[in-house]
Structures are given as structure tokens and as C-alpha cells.
N, C-alpha and C positions, 0 to 999 in steps of 0.2 A: 398431467405431464409436469415433470419437474422443470424448474428453470435450467438446471444443468444436472447431468448425471456425473456424480463424483467417481473417478476411477478407483476401483477396489485395490487397496494395497499397491498404489502406484510405486514405481521404482524409487523416487525420492523418499517416500514414506518408509518403504522397506529398508532403505539405507539408514534412515534416522533410527529406526527400531534396532537395527543391527548395531548402530553406534552406542545406543543405550545398553545393549547387551554386552558390548565390549567393556563398557565402564564397569558393569556389574561383575564381569569375569576378572577384571583387574584387581578387585578387592578394595578394601578401605585403605586410605593413605596411611603409611607407616609413621609412627611418631619418631621424632629425631632421636637417634641413639645417643646414649651418654658417651662422652669423650673417654676413650680407654686410657689407662695409666701409661705414662711415657716409658718406653723401653730403652735399654742401654743403646747408645748410638752404634755400638759394634754389631748389633743384630739388625739385619735387613728384613723388614716384614715381607712376607710372601703375598702376592696378589690374590685377592679373594676369587674363588672359582666363579666362572660365568654361569648364572643360573640357566637351566634348560628352558626354552620357550614354552609357554603354556599352550598345549595343543588346541585347546578350545578357542583361545584367543586367535591363534594363527588361522584356524579354520573359519572363524567368523570374519576376520579381516579379509580373507580370500573371497568369501561370499559377498562381503560389502563391496569389494573392488569389482567383482563380476556384475553385481547389480548396477553399480554406478556406470559401468561401460555398456549397459543394456543387454548383457548376456544372462538373461533370467534362467535359461536352461542350465547353464553351468552352475549358477548360484543354487538352483534347486538340488542339483547333484551334490554339491559341497555340503549343503545343509542336511541333505538326506544322510550322508555318511556321519555327520556330526550327531544327528538325532539318533542314529542307530547305535552310536557309541555311548549315548546318554539317554537310554530309553525312558527314564522317569521325568525327563525335562519336557514338559508339555509346550513350553514357549518355543523351544527349538523346532518342535513338530509343526506348530502353527506358522512359524517363520518359513519352514519348508513349504507348507501349503500355500502361503502368500506368493512365494517365488514360483511355484507351479502355476498359479493363476496368472502371474505376469508372463509366464512362458506359454500361456494359452492351453495348459493341460488341466482343464476344469474337472474332468472326471477323476483324474489322479488326485487332485487337491481334495475333492469331496470324499473320495475313498479314504484318504489319509485322515481327514477330520472325523469321518464316521468311525474309523478305528480308534481314535482318541475317545470318542463318546461311548464306545462299547465298554470301555473300562472306567470312564468318568462321565456318566450320563448327565450330571448336573453342572458340568463345567460351562459357565455362562459365556466366557470368551470364545470357546470353541463353538458353542451353539450359534452365537451371533455371526461368527465368521462363516459357518456352514450355511446359514440363511442367506448370506450375501453371495456365496458361490451358487446356491440354488437359484438366486435371482438372475445371475448371469447365464444360467442354463435354461432360463424361462420355465422353471419348475415352480409354479406358484404354490401348489399343494405342499411340496417339500419345504419350501421357504417358510410357509405358515406353520408347518409342524415344528420346525426348529424354533421359531419365535414363540409358539405356545409353550414349548418346553422351557425356554429361557424365562418367560414371564412367570411361569408357575414356580420356578426356582428363585428368581430375584425380581419380584414385581416393582420394587422401588429403585432398582439400579438404573442409572441414567443411560448407560449404553444400550440397555434393553429397550427403554422407551424411545431412544433415538432410532433403533432398528425398526421398531414398530411404526414410528413416524414416517420413515422412508418407505415402508410397505404401503402405508395409506396414501402417500404421495403418488406412488406408482398406480394405485387403484383410483386415483382422482377423487378420493374422499378427503377433501381439504379440511373439513371440520374435525374429523378423527385425527388427521395428521397434526392439526394445531393442538389438540388435547394432549397427544403423546409428547410432542416437542415441548409443550408448556410444562408437563410433569418433569421431563428431563432437565429443563433449564432451572426449574425450582429446586430440584435435588442437587444439581451440580452447576453452580454459577460460573464455573470455569470451563464448562464443556462447550467448545466452539461449535461443534456439530449440532448441538441442541438449538443454538441460536440461529445457525444457518438454515436449518430445516424449518424453524418457527417463522423465519422471515419469508421463506418460500411459500409456506402454507397461508400466511396472512396476505401475501401478494395475490395468491389465487382467489382468496376470499374478498379481494378488493379493499382490504384494511391497510391502506398504503402507509398511513402515519405510523401505525404500530409495526408494520413490516420494516420500515426504515429504522426504527429504534432497535429492533431485534438484530438487524444486519449491522447497525453501528456497533453493537456489543460484540457480534461475531468478528468484526474486523479489528477490534481492540484485542481480542483473544488470539486471532490468527490473521495478522495484517498481510501475510504473504500469499493468501489464497486468491488466485486470480478469479476463480468462479464467483466468489462472494462479492468482489468489486463489481463484476458484471451484473450480478443479481441486484445489488443496490442501485446500479445505474438504471435498471428497468423500473424499479420502484420510484426513483426520483423523476424519471420521465413521466410517469403517471401523475406525479405531484406537480408537474409543470416546472420542475427545477432543471431546465434543459442544460444549462452550463455545467451544473454539478453532475448531471447524468453523463455528459460527455467526458468530464474530468475523471469520473470513475472508470470509464472505458479505457482512458489513457493509462490508468493505474493497472487495469487488468492486462493490458498489452505489456506494460513494464514488468509485470510479474511472470508473464508467460510469452516472451517474445518469439519463441520458436514454435508456437502453436498457431494454427489457422483460426480457431474459433473466436479469439478476442478481436482480431482484425475484422472478421465477418460481422460480429456484433456492432462494432463501431461503423462499419460500412452501412449496415441497415439503419442505424441512427441517422447517418448522413444522407441516405436515400430519402428517409422520411422528411428531412429538412431540405430536400432538393439540392444538396451539394454533391452533385454527381461526380465531379472531377476528384474531389477528396475521397468519396466513397470508392471510386475506381482505384485510386492509389492504395487504399487499405486492402482492397481485394488483390491487387498486385502483390502486396506483402504476404497476404494469406497464401497465394499460390507459391511464392518462394518458400514459405515455411513448410507447407505440405503439398507438394506438387501432385500427389496422387489422390488428393481429396476433391471430390466432385463439386461440392457446394460453392466454393468461391468462383469457380468458372460459371456456375449457373447464375449467381447474382451479377457477376460482371457482364455476362451476356445480356441480361435484362437492361443494364445501364447502356450498353452499346446500342441496343435496339432503340432505346428512348432517345439517344443522342444521334441517331441516324447512321451508325457505323455497322451496317449489316455484315460486311465481310468479317470484321473482328468478332461479331456476335456469332456468326456461323461457325467459326473456328472454335469458339468456346462451347457452343452447344454440342459440337462433334466430340469435344473432350469429355463432356458430361456423360454421353452414352458410352464412350469408350471406358471410362472409369466406373460407371454405374449403369450397366446395361439394362437393369430393370426400370430405370427412370426413362421410360419410353416417351414421355411428354416432350422431351427435348427433341425428338425427331420432328414433331409438329413445328416447334419453333425454328429448328434448322431449316425445314422445308420452306417456311414462310420467308426466312432471310434469303435463301437461295432463289426463290421465286422473284422477290423484289429486285435481286441482282441480275435477273435473267440468266442465271446458271441453271438451265432447264433440266439437264440430266441429273444434276445434283439434287435439285428440288424434287424431281420425280422419285428418285431412289429414297429420299428421306420420307416423303409422304407414303410411299409403298411400305416402308418399314413401320411407320406409325400405324398404318391400317392393319398390318400383320399383328401388331401388338394389341390393337383395339378393333377387332373385326366388326363391332357394331357401329363404328364411326365410318359410315360409307362416304361421308364428305371428304375424308382423307383419300379415299379411292378416286373420287372425282378430281381432286387437286393433283393427285399423282398421275392420273391418266392425262390430264391437260398438260402438265409439265413434260411428260415423256413425249407426247405428241408434238409439243413445241420444240423439243430437242431433235425431232426427226426420228425418234424411236417408235415408229408406227405400230409395229407388231406388238411390242411390249406394252405400249399405252392402250391399245385396243383390247389386249388380253386382260389387263388389269380391270378395265371398265366392265368387260364381260363377266369376269369372275364375281365382281362385286354386285352386278345386276342380278346374277343368278341367285344370290343369297337373300335378296330383298323380297318382302311380300309386296307383290305388284299393286294390290289394292290399297294396302295400308300406307305404303310409301311410294305412291304413284309418281309424284314429282321427281324425286331422286332417281327412281327407276328410269323415268323418261330421259333424264340427263345422261345417265350411264349408258343407256342403249344408243343414244345419239352418238356418243364417242366410241362405242363399240362398232357401230355400223358405218359411220362416216358417210351417210347417204344423202345429206342435205335436206332430209325431211324434218324440218324444224317447226312445222306448223303446230303439232301437239304441244311442244314446249312453249311456243309463243302464246298460244291460247291459254295454256295453264298458268303462265306468268301473269297474264292479265286478271285471272280469276283467283289466284292464290291469296288467301287472307293473311297468312303468316308473312310479315314483311321481311324477316330474315331469309326465309326460303324463297320469296319472290326475288329478292336481291341476288341470291345465289343462282337462280334460274337465268336472270338477265346477264349476270356475270358469265355463266356458262355459255350462253348464246354468243356473247362477245368474243370469248376465247375460241369458240368453235369457228367463227367466221375469220378470225385472225389465222388460225391453223389452215383454213381452206383458201388462204390467200386474198382475203377481202378485209384488210385492216380498217378501212374507213367505216364499213358496215359494223365491224366488231367494236370500234370505238363508240359508235352510237349506242349500242346496247350497254357498253361499260358505263357510259355517261348516265343512262337511265338507272342503272344499278347504283351509281354513286349518288344520284339525286334522292334516293330513298334514305340516305344518311344513316345507314345501319352500322355505326361505328363499333359496336360491340361484336359484330360478326367476324368470323375468321377470314372472310374474303375482303373486308373493307380496305385494309392496308395494301392488298394486292391490286385492287381496283385503282387506288390512288397512284401506285407505281406504274401501272399500265397506262393510265391516262397521261402521266408525265412523259412516258416514253413516246406516246403517240403525238404529243404536242397539243393534246386537247385541253380545253380550259374547264377545270372543274367548277361546278356552281356552288360548292360548299367549301 
């Protein structure tokens, strides 16, 4: 995995390419004209005619403005018209393809590039661009085919070696990536991407001194790349240069103040150094920068849990699954927060959703049933326990099956569970059984008896188990004195 994925033909880059194209369209500067001979004062010279605007310059300026405003679709349309009017200009077509990528139209961009290659199969710039589009489409075979064609045409070209280096980074072949980027940097000492990639490969290989040198060069060549500042920060962290590492993260933020990721990177640094308030402040800024990105909520929630702010953590975990529904792990964390807060119905629903997402985790069903029963949702809690019990192999998972059947039946027949807890050799499972007995008796209106079982579970000190923080919270609610 790369330290960072560089955005393909990002809007600022496309704008800069368009600016260069504008300069080329304008032509070379004119030499100063000779002073014409003086005319008799009685003759008034006529004003020179206003030259008609160059249509190519006008069209490129329009596309530049559209890209700068974030309207990649309109820019792609403008560049398409311009390319159609200038069919022999491959650069215009490539610019159109980059705008299509920015607009999310990957298939259209690739079709356009393939059209160029049909007439110009050895055009290296088009081959490497097509390879990058194929990467975004997760088409590894297509990407490799373009790169093979590019290297067959121009094996010593730096941009081709850079493209191969990025391919090897994605394949986690760090040594091959180092070789490709080293070739690129040797061929073209001014190629910033070659040194950026070399630094990434060397970092992955644990060659931190050499990685720092490569990234130093990259920053000299391209000091405004926020990703490279962050990459060097990671290298310097491994070298024990903590102050310099944090300073680099500050530079990354300064270069990309409206992006979430540099704030997240610095927050992670500050979490590692146990500066939770500063880390939370960085994550606040990340949320402000990109409120629809789930990751800062996830990290901030973890800080809230660590600092005992379960209500705030619950709100953030709920945002995580709202923004990223596939990240079902947040349901577990949200359920734990709600349970510790005694928000029983909320906890039950979150654990039920976690179990639906991970049906092999029957412990989620146990916690969900307990929470729903504590909330007074008797039918829903018993139903969840029963469904989960029916999916278990009674012989292979007898202890968990016994727990679930107890909450399904609610018949006070706890003997099997009590005997099983005494003989269970797996301490985490024994603690879960005792916890479940404690919760059962609280649900049945015998909180003192429940607290005794919870204390026995706590005494096992299984701090890595999912139930441990819940046991601590329950004992605190009951006024019992924990022995650890």
C-alpha cells in the first residue's frame, strides 16, 4: 500500500496544464516594432483594427475557469469541442480525457485514449495516461498491457519508469518499485514524482535514511505537495525525529487546509504521543474540512471512548455507519457506548445490526438480547436470542447456545449455565457466562444477585474481552466495589 494515492490529473494540475497550453497558444513574444516615420501633422492616423480573439485561447480559458470552479463536466465538454476542431492535437484530447476523469467518467476517458492509440499506438504520454485510468477502474490486466506497450516503446523514459514504479507500489512489490523509481530519478533528476515514489518504496523497505533523502529532493522539486510532506513525516517518525515529523505534518496542513487527511495524519501522530485533546482538535478541523468523510469521526470516537465521553463517541460512531454503511464494526462500538450509558434500546438495536452484518458473531446477539430485555423490549430481545441460538451448533458452541436459550426462554433455569461457567477452561468465555448470569438476574428483578455474578466476571480481569468495559460500568451503576 502506498503512503498516499496521488489523485490522477487533479483539478489544480489540470488547470496548470491548461495555463501552459494557453501560453503556447499565445505564441512567442513579438519584437518591438521599429518607430514609423513621422507623418505630417495635418493627417490623423487611424486606429489599428482590433484583432479577433484566438478561438483556441478563448476555449482553453473557458475550460480553465470551469476546472478551477470544480465543474469538470463542463470543462470536458469545452475541451471536447476544441479537440474536435483540432483533430491532430493529441494534447487537447489528453486534456479532455483528464477532465473526463475528474468528472468521474472513466469509461469515456479510456475510450477517448484508446481512440488516440488506435492511430498512434506508440504515443507514450497516452499509454501512461491510459494505464492510470485503468488503475482507477481496477483493471490490473489493462493497466499492465498499457505499461508494457509504453516500456517497449520508451524503456528509458522517466515517466514510463515512474508509471511502473507506481504499479509495483500497488502490488506491494517494494523492491521492484525501488528499482523503477531509481531508474526514473537517474534519467531525470528534475522528476519530482520519481523521488516521491522512491521515498515511498524505501520507506516500505525500512530504509528510512535513504527514504528521507529521496523525499528531501522531492520537496525541493515540488515544495507545495502536501502528500510528500506527510510522507516525509512518517519517515522522520521512524527515525525518532518527532519534532521534525510533526513540523512536516504542519506543512502538509498548510498546503492542503481544506482537505481532511492531513488533519487526520497529525491527529494520529498526536494520539500516538497521548495528546488526545490536540488530536481531537485536529479531527474537529478534519470534520469541518470534509463533513461527509467517515474517517475523522471514527478516530474522534476512539478518543472520546478513551477519555470517557461515551455520549459523544456514540454520536460519532453513528455518523460513521451513516456515511460508510459497510463499516459495520462501528455498530459494535456504538452498542458498547450505548450499553455503558444505559441507553438500552439504542444498544440493543446497534448490536442487532452488528449481528446482522456479522452473523458468525453470536456474542453480538447475546449483547443485543440483553440490552433489548433491559429496555423492556421482551418480545424483540427473546426473538433475537432464539434466532441466534437456532443458527449455532449446539455441541460445538454449547456455552454460547446455553446463554442464548436462557434469554430466549426466561425460565430461571440457570443451573446448566452456572455449572458450565465453573468448568469452562476458556477464561474469556467463562467471564461472558458469568456476565450473562449477572445480566439475567438484573432483568429478572434481582439486582443484588446479578451484581455478585458481575463481580465474579470482573475478578477474572479479562480486559481484552468485549464485555469487560460493560461489567465495569454495571458495577459502577450498582455501587459495587470492583476488586481490580
